[in-house]
N, C-alpha and C positions, 0 to 999 in steps of 0.2 A: 550276909557277907560272902558266903560261899557262892551264891548265885551271881554276884558281881564279878567274882574271879572267873567263873565259867564264861561269862559274856566277853570279858577281855581276852581270854584265850581264843575264843571263836573269831574275834576280830583280827588277832594276829595271824591266825591260820588263813584268813581270807585275803590278806595282802598279796601273797604271791599269785593267787588266782586273778586278782584285779590287774596286776601287772601283765599277766599272760594275756588277758582279754584286751589289753590296750594295743596288742599287735594287730588287731583287726579294727577296721573303721566301717561304720554303717553308712552306706550310700544308698539313697532311695532311687531305685531304678523304676522307670514308668511301667515296665512290663512284669518284672519278677520280684522287686523289693527284696533282693538278696543281700547278704552280708559279704562284701567283697574283701579279699585279703589285702592288707596294707603292703605297699611296695617299699621302695627305697627313697631316700632323700638324695637327689641328684643335683649337684652344682652345674649350672648351665651359663654359658656366656651368651650375650646377645641383648643385654639391657642397653637402652639408649635414652638420652636426654636431649631433645631437639627444640631450640627456641623458635617461636613463630616469627620473630623478627630478628634477622641476622644482625648482630652487633659485635663490636670489639669487646664489650664488657656487658655484664648482666646488671640491670638496674632494678630497683624496687618496682613491683607490679608487672614485670615482664612475664609473659606466659610461655609455658613449655609443654611439649608432649613428652611424657615420661612413660616408658613401657618396655616391652620385650619383643623379640622376634624368634619364631620357630620355623625352620625350613624342613621340608620333607616329612610333614606330619601325615600319617596314614588316614585316609578318609574314614570317618566313623569313630575316631578317637574323641573321647569326652574330655573337656577342659573346664575347670572351675577357677574363675578369676578371683583375685583377692577382694576382700570386702573393704569398702571405704568407711573409715571411722565416723561415727556420728558427731563427736566433738573434734573440732579442728583448731589448730594454732595458727596465728597470723604469720608465723615464721615459715610455715609450709601448709598450703591449703589446696584441697581438691576442688576444681571448678566444674568437673563433669564426671559422669560415671565411666566405668571401664567399657571400652569398645573393642571388639575383635574384628579385624579386617582380614580378608583373603587377598593376598598380593599376587599369587600365581597358582595355577592348577596344572599339574603334570600328569599326563596319562601314561599308564603302564601297559603291560600285555593284556590280552583278552581275558576277562574274568578276574583280574587283579584290581584292587582298589586304587584310586587316584592318590597322588601325593600333593599336599597343600603347603604353601608358604604362608604363614600366618603372622599377624602383628597385633598385639594387644597394646592399647594406649589409653592414657588418661590425661586430662588437661590440668596442670598445676601452676601455682604461682607463689610468690613470697612477698610480704609487706614489711619486712624488717631486714636491715643490713646484717650480714654475717655469713659464715661458712657452715653449711648444713649437710649432714649425711642423710640422704633421702631414705625412706623406708625400703627395706628389702622386699623384693617381689617374689612371692611364693605361689606357684600355679600347680594345682592338683590335676594330674593326668590319669585317666582311666583307659587302659589298653583294651584290645579286643578280648583278651582272656580274663578280664575283670580285675586285673591288678591295678592298684592306684599308687602312682608314684608322685612325689612332690618335687617339682622342678624349682630350684632356688637360683635366682639371678642376683649377681653381686650388685649392691646398691651403688648409686651414683652420688657424686658430691656437687653441691650447688653453692657457688660463691656469689652472693648478692652484694652489690655496692650501691653507693649513692654518688651524686655529683659532688666532686670536691669543691669546697668554698675556701678561697684565700681570705681569711679573716684579717690579715694584716693590711692588705691593699683594697679590700672590698668596699665599693661605693654603691649604694642603692640607686637605681635609676627608675624613672617612671616607665610605664608600659608604652612600648613603641606603637606608633600608628600602623595601619595596614600598609604593607609594602605594595607599591604600584609598579608593575613592570611595563616597559614600553610596548605599544601595540605593533605587531609585525605585519608585513604585507600578507603573509600566509594566513593570518587570522582574519584579515579584511577581505581576502579574495572570495571566500564562499558567500559573504554578504553582498559583494559587488555583483557576482554572478546571479544571485537571487534577485537583486534589484533590476538588472538588465532583462532577465527573463520575464519578470513581472511586468516591466514597462512594455516589452514587446507584445505580451499577451493583451495588455490593456489597449495598445494601439491597434492590434489586429481586431479585437472585439469592436472598437469604435468604428473602424473602417467597414467591417461587415454590416454594422447597424446602418451606417450612412448609405452603403450600397443598396441595402434592402429597401430603405425608405425612398431612395431615388428611383429604384426600379418600379415601385408602386406609385410614384408621383408623376402625374401626366406632364408636369413642367419639365421634368428631366428625361422623360421617355424619348427614345430615338424614333423619329418619324420619317418614313420615306416620303419623297415628293408626291404631290397630289396626283400627278399623271401616272406615276408608277402604281400607286394604290388603285386608281380607277381601272387601269388596263389589267391589273391582276384580277380584280373582281369581274370585269367583263369577260375575261377568258373562261370563267366558270360556266358561262351560258352558251358556249359554242356547241354546235350540233343541233340536229332536228328533233331530239327527244323532248325538248321543252316546248315544241310547237303543238302538241296535242291540245285539243280544246280544253280539257280539264286542267292543263298546266300553263295555259297562256297567261292567266292572271299573275301567277308567280314569276313567269318569265319577264313580262313587261314591267312588273313592279321592281324586280331586281335591276333591270337595265336602267330605268329612269331614276331609281333611288341612287344608283352609283353616279349618274350624271349630276344629280342634285348635290351630292357630297363634293364632287369635283368642282362644280360652279361655286359652291360656298367657299372652298379653299382657294380657288383660282381668282375669283372676282370679288370675294368678300360680301356676297349677298346672302340673305337668309333663305336660300332655296328650299331647305327642308320644311319650312313652315308656310311656304307660298303655294298658291295655285299655279297652274300652267300659264294662265294669262299674266299673273303678276310677275312670274319669273321672266318671261320674254319681254315684258315692258321694261324691266331692269336691264335686260341684255341689249336693248337698243343703244345704250350708251357705252357699251364696251367695244373693243377694237376687233371683235371676231368677224370673219367674213359673213356677209349678209346671206348668201345662199346656204352656207353651212348652218347658220342660225335658223333659217327657215326650214331646212330638212329636220333639224333637231326638234323644232316646234311641232312639225307634223308627227314626228315619232311620239312626243308627249301627248298630243291630242288623241292619237290612235290608242295609246296606253290607257288614257282616261276612259275611252269607250269600252275597252276590254275589261277594265277593273270595275267600272260603275254601271255600264249599260249592257253587260253580258254580251258584248260584241265578239264575234269569232273572226279573227283576222285570217286572211288568206296566207298560203304558203309563201307567196312572193313578198307580201308585207313582212312576214316573219323573217324571211331570209335577209331582207334589207335592214331590219331593225338594228342588229348588232354591228354591221359595218358602219352605219350612220353614227352610232355612239362612239365607236373606236376612232372614226375619222374626226369627229368633233374634238375628242381629247388630244389626239396627236397634232392636229393642225393648230389648235389654240396654243398648245405647248410650244410648237415650233415658232409661232408668231411671237411668243414671249421671249424666246431665245434670241430671235432676230432683233427684237426691240432693245434688249440688253446689250447686244453687240454694237448696235448703232450708237447707243449712249456711250459705250466705252471708247469707240473710235472718235466720236465728237469730243470727248474729254481730252484725248491725246492731241488732237489738232489744236 
């Protein structure tokens, strides 16, 4: 019995000591793990309740940002945000954890810490109609000297309503169908532009393909007149450099092959596959001057000797070869023009 009384007296003596120790709060510091002295409870204005969707009234399940704002906080000040309760009520629910945002940073003089404008926020909602006093926001602040103050923000009030229903005149209706708005020209314009651009690109591609095919198709290729082609080729053999014995074969072959192509185009005979004798047998029936045909035949025979009998022509023969070929082309072409003119004049009469 006496021992029990002694224990009771010891407990009564320890009560003032416990109350005195309550004036300090243990805050775990990452560097010192010191016991910091407890500061004051400071009422602060700056709490806010901001709806995510601006409306004239608050409806069930509307979401809000609930929190506080502190301006001019010295950089390095520690803040401990309120804890979110594990059990929540549908009348007031937390949808996100606390988030601390830095809204503005103000620089001071050299060597002095910066000042920060801070905002702490949490996303909340309510699923039941009524007027609710939101929980008080208490933020613990540790200053540079280690003092911990408790900043208390006045709670806000939330008035949650539902859509009113007129039970006296209420008539239920079926679900409405999807509303169809008229199509405007501004909505059609981008599609029209896309259509015309696509059509122009398709037309351009088709034209390029057709041009490419015609360019490679002999039927559509642009061809110069036979006499122009022949004279252009004969012009390549001007000069005495081709008269050297080792080059005479190439010289006479080029001149006679050019004349063969011209005869084929001009008179429609297969001169490219014929011998000299066969060519000039066919030439007897054409309207070319006889003397000119004879000179051309002699040129072909001399060319055959140079090409097949290793004959070396004289400089005089070489000098006369190209003029004979040019004269044959020009005179037969002039004869063709005169013939066509006579036909035109006869038709007019």
